[in-house]
C-alpha positions in Angstrom: -4.2 12.8 -19.4 -0.7 14.2 -20.0 2.5 12.2 -19.6 3.3 13.1 -16.0 -0.3 12.3 -14.9 0.0 9.0 -16.8 3.2 8.1 -14.9 1.6 9.1 -11.6 -1.4 6.9 -12.3 0.8 3.9 -13.3 2.9 4.4 -10.1 -0.3 4.0 -8.1 -1.3 0.9 -10.1 1.8 -1.4 -10.1 0.1 -4.4 -11.5 -1.3 -2.5 -14.5 2.2 -1.0 -15.0 3.8 -4.4 -14.9 1.2 -5.8 -17.4 1.8 -2.8 -19.8 5.5 -3.1 -19.6 5.3 -6.9 -20.3 3.1 -6.3 -23.3 5.6 -3.7 -24.6 8.5 -6.1 -24.2 6.5 -8.9 -25.9 5.7 -6.7 -28.9 9.3 -5.5 -29.1 10.5 -9.1 -29.0 8.2 -9.9 -31.9 9.6 -7.1 -34.0 13.2 -8.1 -33.3 12.6 -11.8 -34.2 13.0 -10.9 -37.9 16.5 -9.4 -38.0 17.6 -11.0 -34.7 15.8 -14.3 -34.2 17.5 -15.5 -31.1 17.6 -12.1 -29.3 14.1 -11.3 -30.3 12.8 -14.7 -29.0 14.6 -14.1 -25.7 13.0 -10.6 -25.4 9.6 -11.9 -26.2 10.0 -14.7 -23.7 10.8 -12.1 -21.0 7.6 -10.2 -21.9 5.6 -13.4 -21.7 7.1 -14.1 -18.3 6.1 -10.6 -17.2 2.5 -11.2 -18.3 2.3 -14.5 -16.4 3.7 -12.8 -13.3 1.1 -10.0 -13.5 -1.6 -12.5 -13.9 -0.5 -14.6 -11.0 -0.1 -11.6 -8.7 -3.6 -10.4 -9.7 -5.1 -13.9 -8.9 -3.2 -14.0 -5.6 -4.5 -10.6 -4.6 -8.1 -11.5 -5.6 -7.8 -14.7 -3.6 -6.6 -12.9 -0.5 -9.5 -10.4 -0.7 -12.0 -13.3 -1.1 -14.9 -11.0 -2.2 -15.7 -7.8 -4.0 -14.1 -4.3 -3.8 -17.1 -2.6 -2.2 -16.3 -2.1 1.5 -19.3 -0.5 3.2 -18.2 0.5 6.7 -21.4 1.6 8.5 -19.5 2.5 11.7 -17.6 5.4 10.1 -19.8 8.1 11.6 -20.2 6.6 15.1 -18.8 8.5 18.1 -16.4 6.8 20.4 -18.3 7.1 23.7 -18.2 5.1 26.9 -15.5 2.6 25.8 -15.4 0.0 28.5 -12.6 -2.5 27.7 -12.8 -6.2 26.7 -12.0 -8.9 29.2 -10.4 -12.3 28.9 -11.9 -15.4 30.5 -10.7 -19.0 29.9 -9.0 -18.1 26.6 -12.0 -16.2 25.3 -12.1 -12.5 24.8 -15.5 -11.0 25.9 -16.4 -7.6 24.5 -19.5 -5.8 26.0 -21.8 -3.9 23.8 -21.3 -0.1 24.1 -24.2 2.4 24.5 -24.0 3.1 20.8 -25.1 -0.5 20.1 -21.7 -1.6 18.7 -18.7 -3.6 19.9 -15.5 -1.8 20.4 -12.1 -3.2 21.4 -8.8 -1.6 22.5 -6.2 -3.2 20.2 -2.5 -2.8 19.3 -1.1 -2.7 15.8 2.7 -3.3 15.9 2.6 -2.1 19.5 0.6 1.1 18.8 -2.8 1.2 20.7 -6.1 2.3 19.2 -9.8 1.8 19.5 -11.4 -0.5 16.9 -15.0 -1.0 15.9 -15.8 -4.7 15.3 -17.8 -4.7 12.1 -19.0 -8.0 10.6 -20.2 -6.1 7.5 -16.6 -5.1 6.6 -14.7 -7.5 4.4 -11.3 -6.3 5.4 -9.8 -4.8 8.6 -9.3 -1.1 8.0 -7.1 1.5 9.7 -6.8 5.2 9.6 -3.9 6.9 7.9 -2.8 8.2 11.4 -2.7 4.7 12.8 -0.9 3.4 9.7 1.8 6.1 10.1 2.2 5.5 13.9 2.4 1.7 13.5 4.6 2.0 10.4 2.1 0.1 8.2 3.1 0.7 4.6 1.3 -0.1 1.4 2.6 -3.1 -0.5 4.2 -2.0 -3.7 2.8 -4.7 -6.0 -0.7 -4.7 -4.7 -3.6 -2.9 -6.5 -5.2 0.2 -4.9 -8.9 -0.2 -4.4 -12.0 2.0 -4.3 -13.8 2.0 -0.9 -17.3 3.2 -0.4 -17.7 5.3 2.8 -20.3 7.7 4.2 -18.5 10.5 2.5 -18.5 8.8 -1.0 -15.9 6.7 -2.7 -12.3 7.2 -1.8 -9.1 5.6 -3.0 -7.5 3.2 -0.4 -4.3 1.3 -0.3 -3.7 -2.3 0.8 -1.1 -3.1 3.4 -0.1 -5.9 5.7 0.1 -5.6 9.5 2.9 -7.5 11.3 0.8 -8.0 14.4 -2.7 -7.0 15.6 -3.4 -7.9 19.3 -6.3 -7.5 21.7 -7.4 -9.6 24.6 -6.4 -13.2 23.9 -6.4 -12.6 20.1 -3.3 -12.2 18.1 -3.3 -12.0 14.3 -0.1 -11.8 12.3 0.5 -10.8 8.7 -3.0 -9.5 8.4 -4.2 -7.7 5.3 -5.6 -4.2 6.0 -7.0 -1.2 4.1 -5.4 2.1 4.9 -8.5 4.2 4.4 -8.6 8.0 4.4 -12.4 8.0 4.7 -12.1 6.6 8.2 -10.9 9.8 9.8 -9.3 8.6 13.0 -11.3 5.4 13.4 -10.3 1.8 12.9 -12.3 -1.2 12.0 -11.8 -4.9 12.6 -13.4 -6.8 9.6 -14.2 -10.4 8.7 -10.7 -11.2 7.4 -9.6 -11.2 11.1 -12.8 -12.8 12.5 -12.6 -15.6 10.0 -9.3 -16.6 11.4 -10.7 -17.4 14.8 -11.9 -20.8 16.0 -15.3 -19.2 16.6 -17.1 -16.0 17.5 -20.6 -15.3 18.7 -22.9 -12.8 20.3 -24.6 -13.7 23.6 -27.0 -11.1 24.7 -25.0 -7.9 24.7 -21.6 -9.5 24.7 -19.4 -10.5 21.7 -17.3 -13.6 22.5 -14.2 -14.3 20.4 -12.4 -17.6 20.6 -9.0 -17.8 19.0 -7.4 -21.1 17.9 -4.4 -20.4 20.1 -5.3 -18.0 23.0 -2.5 -15.6 23.9 -1.9 -14.0 27.3 -3.7 -10.7 27.6 -1.4 -7.7 27.2 
């Protein structure tokens, strides 16, 4: 790996870059402590603070993800056919099963509409690059990129945060998402959104979602 490739790689891995910079500063401070004890100690202290910051950011990110980095999304190859819409009744959002055997909702991210597969096997909510661009969802600069397993193999994906995701009576704010090239133009609602609800269940061929604070349907 040549130097430009190394810089490009570190730019895509900000936590690793922060840790490496902190290690360099710590070593430099140690070397300076001989001729310049006070200044060297100060520089070394800055390096140690950088290492602590990198560790805390890594722990915080791992806590938000709550589980492993392997996001199998079995709905990636499913066609979008016969999409009847969800309905709201008594604060609940009821989603009928589609002919393909899955539950689809029409949702808005930051005011931009799209069709979403509800996938209880997906750890995180995932959106397509097209949706991310239209809804102005940007990757977080200090969050590690991840490898996501899709039907077309393993692809690099970026983590971002959605200001608002809304459908039926459900509204989720500041929601972690994966911007996933392997999705094509599809979007997936994962367990990190479903786990925020008061409850969710399947009755017959209907998915029933109950938010803590039901919102008026758009």
